[in-house]
Residue, then its C-alpha position, 0 to 999 in steps of 0.5 A: m110751258k104748261i101741260s096744256q100747251v105741251i098736249e096741244t102742241l103734240k096733238q098738232i104734230q100728230v095731225e100733221f106728221g102722224d104718231i112719230a117718235v120722241t127722239g130727243g131733248t133736254m130739260m134741266d131742274d132750273y130751266p122749264l120746257s120752252s119749245i117743241s119741234v119736229t126734226e128731220k134725219g139730219g137734225m134740222e128743224i122743219w116744224p114749227h119753223d123751217p130756218n134752213g128752208i129745206t121743206k121748200d126745196p123740191k130736191y131735198k127728200i125729207e125724212i122725219d126723225g121725230v119730236f125734240f123737246q127743249 
């Protein structure tokens, strides 16, 4: 992932979620950054995808944890 893509993605996240913390992620010498996501306190991804459908569940109170790099 190029720097320009990282910056643009982080700007989108900031507009939608505010100035949230970077809470985790991993990078290795031989593996470039491939994704940036927003997770909730339980560790589930809610942005850019919501694979568990928690944002659509009105009974589930979402508490944002932060940005996760992978």
